[in-house]
N, C-alpha and C positions, 0 to 999 in steps of 0.2 A: 394560531398565527405563525408566520415564518419568522425565525430569529436570525438576525444578521450579525456576523462576527467578522469584522473587517479591520485590517491594518494594525494588528497587534503583534507583539514580539515576546519571546521568552528566551532566556539565556540557554536553557538546556532542552526542554521538551514541551510540545503542545503549544505552539505559538498562538493559536486561536482558541483551543479547547482541549482539556484533559478529561477523559472519562474513566472513572474508577469503578470499583465493584458496586453494582446496583444502579449506576448512573444510566439515564436514558436521554438521548437527544434525537428528536424527530423533526424533520422538515426544517433544516437549518441551511443558511448560506454562509459558508466559511471561506473567506477569500482574502488574498493579499496579506497573509500573516507569515511570520518567520520564526524559526527555532532551529537549533542544531538537530534535534530528533523530532520528527513529525512537525514539519513547518506549519501545517494547518491544524492537525488533530493528533493527539496521542490517545489511542484507545487500548487500555491495558486490561479491562475486564467489564466494560459497560456495553451499551447497545446504541449504535449509531444507525439510524434508519432514514431513508428518503431525503437525504441531504446532498447538497452540492458543495464540493470541495474544489475550489477554483483558484489558480494563480498564486499558490503558496510556495514558499522556498525553504529549503533546509539542506543540511549535509547528508542526512540519512532519512529517507521518507519525506520527500518534498511536500506531498499533500497530506499523507497519513502514515503514522506508524501504528501497526496493529500488533499488540503483544498478547491479546486475549480478547474475550468478548465477541460480539457480533457486529458486523458491518454489512448492512442489507439494503439493496435498492438505492445505492448512492451513485452520483455522477462525480467522477474524479477527473478533472480536465485542466490542462495547461499548468501543471505544477512542475517545479524544477528541484532536483537534488544534485548537489555538488558531487556526491559520491555514488550512492546506490538507492534504488527505489524511487524513481522520479514521481510516480503517482502514489504508490503504496510500498512500504517496507513491512513485510510480515515476519516477525522475529519474536520468539518468546522473551518477554522482558525480565524474567527472573535470571537471565543469563548474565554472568559476571562481566562479560565483555562490555556491556553497556553501563556497568557500574550503577545499576538501578536494581535494588533488591525489593521486590514486591511479593507479598504472600499470594501466590496463585493457586493454592491448594483447592482442589475441587473444580478447577476451571480447565476441563479437557476438551471442550467442544467449541473452540474458536472457529468462527465462520465468517468468511467474506463471500457473499453471493449476490447474484442478480445486479451486479454493478457494471457501469460503463466506465472504462479506464482509457482515456484518449488524450492525445496531443501532450503528453508529459515527456520529460527528458531527464537524463542522468548520465554519468560516466558509465555505469553498468546498471542493467535492469531499468530501462527507460520508462516502462509502464509499471512493472511490478518486480520486486525481489522477494522470493519465497525461500524460507529457511527453516530447518529443524522441525519438520512435520506440520508446519503451518500450511494452509491451503486456500485456494480460491475455486469457487464452483459457479457454474451457470452464469458466466459473465462474458462481456465483450471487451477485448483488449486491442485497441485500434490506433494506428497512426502515432505511435510513440517512437522515440529515438534514443539510442545509446551510443556514445562515442567509442566504447569498446564492445562488450558482450551483452546480449540479451536485449534487443530493441524493444520487444514486447514484454518478455519475461526472462528473468534470471532465476533459475531454480538451483538452490545449493543445499547439500547435506540433508536431504529428506523432504524437501518441499513438495506439495501436491497440487496439481492443476487438473480439474475435472470438468467435463461438459462445458468447455469454454471455447469461444471463437477468438483466434489470434490472427489478425489481419492487418496488412499495410504498415507494418513496423519496420524500422531499419536499424542496423548496427554493423560494426566492422565484422563481428562474429556472431552468428545466431540471430539473424534479423527478427525472426519470430520468437524462438525460445533458445536459450543457452543453458545447458545442464552441466553442473559441476558436482561430482560425487553422486550419491544415490538420489534419484528423483522419481516421482510418480506422475505420469501423464495418462489420463484415462478419458476416453470418449471426447477428445478435443479436435477441433478443426484448425489447421494452420494453413493460411491461404495468402498468397501474393505478398509475402514478406521479403 
């Protein structure tokens, strides 16, 4: 059965749901939640599959903050981030900048794949912000907006975007994709941004 997680809030992270090591969440509707990091979900080493992440708000990662684990076949739509990563912020959570120290030993294969990321907004990285070797693969990033850079995707310091369609996104700079520092884009289609 489908689990609904609606209208919750957290002071720091994962307004609707937090997934840790070994946690699995399948076929959920996570909507209208709020947190500073990951308004809807914080996935630091679990598995989020076949879920809808809708209309959540946060400062970083309006819909979802991915610091590890897998996020597969999800719909991330209509989320808002005050700062970056309107739909998704992909950032390794062991980083001291987030002041969250989590044992991520042995978690090298973080994956976001086969997701629809649409109609999200942020100051930067309207659809997605990718950082520090985190990546997205085989997904569609469509109709997202950013007031500064990266309407569809903001790629910073080693983020990876593979086999993904980026279309109909808008921003002041880099309507489709904005890259800062080292970035890896492989086999992607950027169209009508």
